[in-house]
N, C-alpha and C positions, 0 to 999 in steps of 0.2 A: 089189173087190180090196182086200185088207188093206194099211194104211200101215205102213211099216217104222219102228221105234223105235231110237234110238241106244243103244248099250251103255253101261253105267256107266263102263267104263274110258275110253271116248271123251269122255264128259262131264267127267271129272276132268282129262283132258289139256287140254281146252279151257279149263277154269277156271284152271289153272296158267298157261297162256299169257296169259290176260287179266290176271292179277295181275302178271306180269312187265312187261307193257306199261305198266300203271298206275304201277308203282314207278319205271320208267325215266322216265316223264313227270314224276314228283315230284323226282327227283334232278337232272335237267337244270337247272331254275331255280335250285336251291340251289347247284350248282356255279358257275353264272354269277355268283352274289352273292359268292363268296369272293375276297378280294384276291389278287393275284399275289405270292406270297411271294418270288419271285425278282427282282421289280422293284427296281432300285436306288433309294435315297433321294435326294431332291433336295438339293443343297448349300444351306446356310443362309447368307444374306447377313449379313455382319458388317463392322464397321470395326476396324482394328488399328493399333497404333503400334509403332515399332521401338525396341527396348531400347537405351538409351545412358546412360552415367554422366555426371553433371554435378555442379558444385559447388552444393550446396543450403544456404542460410543461413536457417534458420527465424527468424521474428519472433514476438514476443509483445507484445500490447497490453493494458494494464490501465487502469482508471479510478481516479483519486485526486483529491486536492484540494490547493490551495495553502495553505500554513501558514507562520506566522512562524518564522524560524530562532531568534529569541530572544524568549522570553516573560518579562516581569518581573512578579512578583507583589509588589505594594506593600502595606505595612502600617504602621500607626502604631507608634512606639516607646514611646508612653505610652498608657495607657487613659483612657477618658472618654466623654462623650456627644457625638455628632456634632452640631455646631451649624450647619454649612454644607457643602453639596456643590456643586461647580462644574463637574463633568465627568460624562458619561454614556457608555453603550456606543455605539460607532460614531463617537465624536468623536475628532478628531485633536488631540494635545496636543504642546507643545514642552517641551524639557528645562527643568526648574525651574518649570514651571507648577503652581500650586496646584490640587489636585484636590478636597480636602476639608479642613475644619477641625474640631478638637475644641474644646469650650467651655474657654477657657484660665483660668478663675477660679482653679482649684487651683494651676496652675503660676505664675500671676501672684502669688499669695500666697506661694509658695515663693521667688520672686525678691525680694519685699519683705522677707521674713524674712531671707534671705541678705544683703541689702543692710544691714539693721539690724545683723546680726552683724558685718559688715565694718566698719561705722562704729564699733561698740563696740571691736572689736579695734584699729582704727586709733587710737582715743583712748587706749587702754591703752599702745599703742606710743609715742605721743607723750609720754605721762607718763613711761614708763620711759626713754625716750631723754633727756628733760630731766634726770631724776635721774642718769643715767649721766654726762652732760656736767658736772653739778655736782660729782659725785664725782671726775671726772677733773681738774677745776680745783683742788679741795681737796687732792687727792693731790700735785699739782705744787707746791702751797704748803706741804705738810706738815701740813695740818690734818685729815686723815682717815687711816684705816688702809687697808692693801692689801686687807684682808678686805672692808671696806665697798665698796671700788671693785669688787672681783670680784663681789660680790652684785648691785651695780647693773648691771654688764655682763651678768650672767646674766639678770636680770629683763628687760633690753632685748631680749636674743636670744629669750627665751621669748615676749615680746610680738610680736616680728617674726614668729615662727612662727605665732602666732595670727592675725596679719594675712594671712599667706600662705594659711593654711587657710581663713579666711573668704572670701578672694578666690576660691579654688578652688571653694568651695561656691556662691558667687554665679555663677561661670562655668557650673557644672553646672546651676544653676537656670535660667539664661538659655537654655542649650542645650535643657533640657526644655521651655521655653516655645516654642522654635522647632519642637519635635517635634509640637506641636499642629497644625501645618500639614503635610499630606501632599503632597509635590511629586513630579512626574514625574522619574524618574532619567534618562530619555532620550526623545527625540522618537519618537512612534509613534502607534498607534491603540488606543483603549480597547476591549478585547474582552470584558471582564467587570467587573461592579460588584456588590459584595456588601454594601454599607452604604447606609443611608438616614438622612436628617436625624432626629434624636431617638433614634437607636439607640445603645445603650451598647456600646462595643467594648473588647476587651482588647488589650494590647500584643502585637504580632506576628500579630494576626488579619488575614488577607488582606482587603483592602478593594477593590483594583482590580487588574486584569491588563492589561498593556500589551504589544502586539506592536511591538517596536522597528522603526523604519524600516531599510531596507537590503535585501540579498538575501533571497529567500524559499526555502522548501523545497517540493517536491512530495512528498506523503506517499501511499504505496500500501500496501495489505494484499496480500501476495504469498503464494501457495501454497508450502509448504515444498519440494515436489518441484521447483518452478520455480527456487527459489534454488539448488538443487544443480546444475541444468543451465545456469545463467547464467554466462558468463565473468567473470573477475575485473575489477573496475573498468570495467563496460560504459558506453558512451555512451548516454544515454537522450534520445530525442526527445520533447519535451513540446509538446502542442497543446491549445488551449482547446476544450472540448466545444461550447460555443455558437458559436464562431467558429474553425474549424480553421486559418484563415489566420494566426492569432496563434500563433506558434511560438517555442520556445526550446530550447536544448540544455543538458542537465544531466548531472551525474555522481553516482553513488551515494556519499552522505556517511556514512550510518549504517544498519546493519542490526541490528535488535533481536536480542539473544541468546536471547530467550524466545518461545515459540509461544503465541499467544492461545488459551486453552483453549476459548473459545466458538466461534470461527470456524476454528481450526486454521491460521491464517495468521500471517505474520511481517510486522511493520511495517518498511517501508523508507523512508528519507528521501533524497530526491534533491536535491542543491544546484542551484539555478537562478541562476547569476550574471547580473547585469544583468536582473533579472526585468522583463518588459514591463509597462508600465502597465496594459495590458488584462487582466492576470492578478491581480486583487485577492485579498485574503485570502478563503478559503473557496470560490474559484472551482473548478468541476469541470474537470479536465484528464485527458488520456490520456497515458500513457507507453509508448513503443514501444522495445523492445530487439531488436537483431539479434544472434543467436548466431553463434558461429564456424562458418564454412562447412565442410561435410563432403561427401565423394563419395557420391552416392546416385543412385537411379533414381526419377524423378518420373513417376507414372502417373495417368491420370484415375481418380477414385474409383469410376466405374462398372465398371472392369476387375476389381475385387476380387470374388472368389467365396469360398465356404466349402468346405473339405475336412475333414470330420469335426470341425468347429468351429475349424479353423485357417484363416488367410487363405491364399488361393491365386489363381492366374490361369490363364486358358487360353492356351497357346502354340500357334502354328500351324506345322506342319511345312512347309517351303518346297517339298518335292517332292510329297508326297501330299496336302497341304492338310488333313490330319487334325489335330484338336485334342487336346491333352493337358493335364490339370489338374496344375499344378505348385505345390507349397507355397512360400510366400515369407515373408520376415520384414519386417514393417512397422515402421519407426522412428517415424513421426509421421504425423498427418493435418493437413491445412490446408484452406483453402477450395477445394473442388473437386478436390483432389489427394490422393494417398497416396504417401508416401516409402518406397521399398523399398530395403533394404540388402543382402539376401541372397536367393539362390534363382534368379536370372536371370543370363544372360550377354549381353554386348553383341552386337547384331545379331539377336537373336531377335525374333519378331513376337508381340505380346501382343494378344489381343482386347480392344478398348476398349469396344465396345458390342455388345449382342446375345448376351453370354455366358450369360444366363439361359435361353436356348433350346437350349443345347448339351449333348451327352453325350460321354463319352470315345470317341475314334476317329471322331467325326463329321466329315465333309468340309464345309468352309466355302468360301464365295466372299467374298474380301476386296474391299470397296468401294474404288474408287479415287477 
């Protein structure tokens, strides 16, 4: 008996049915791998702070050094060769103490010459005075003329002038002899020495610099912008760098009118009355100034974000708990904080931590 064969149409139908089954089998696993687009996003856990205005008084601390208020630059009033030096850098000296001497041979010769001139002038005066007395007696007796008497008197007066001039020259020579000794004009500390034994110095050439005893200054190099923000006549708290327990209070005494072209800073001198003994010359100190308080919002620095390059913060809507990026104006930064003056209202909630994980409109969960 002959076997029946399927028709071509039946074979094609069977093949199409098989392809549909295979395609369905491939689609089912792929559909199972797709995320559920309608599933809601889980809230992000963040910490937040409440916005409130407070009085913020920024402080600025700089490092400077203790310096003498008065520096005396001492020099000889006459020139010559240094014959002796009795003081050195770092030595404390008293007022009137001899620091160095110039070889006095030239000045001693001047004194001897002036003394000899005075002796000669004095001898001439005694001779002219005797002649005058004789003419005075003869005139009274009628044995001389008035003219001779007047000439004798004139000669005596000229001789007297010669004596006065010679005595003045002797005094000047003796003064120049004392100038060969350089003495401290005030008690203090020698901070610089520019001469040595055997060196020839000129008059008015600086030989020693002495920091006078008394109140000291704390000297700081301050940025020009900080000068503009600093209140007038601020109180400066001075502390020793090596021992912050040694403190003093000072007031700004002098502000340089010129800006240092190298550092771009301005030199400020702060008077330190009753300078503690633990703050010697050259000691490194810190100076702290507290500016005038202003009303501002103080936030943790982690709360700041960037909105197209501008500072901004995330605020949390109390009803929906959705976040919004709000631009703010930052007045200053300090250790761990940012001072905001505009952009926020009291009572708002600002994300303090976790803001880097957020996007606009995202729902958050605020940690308690």
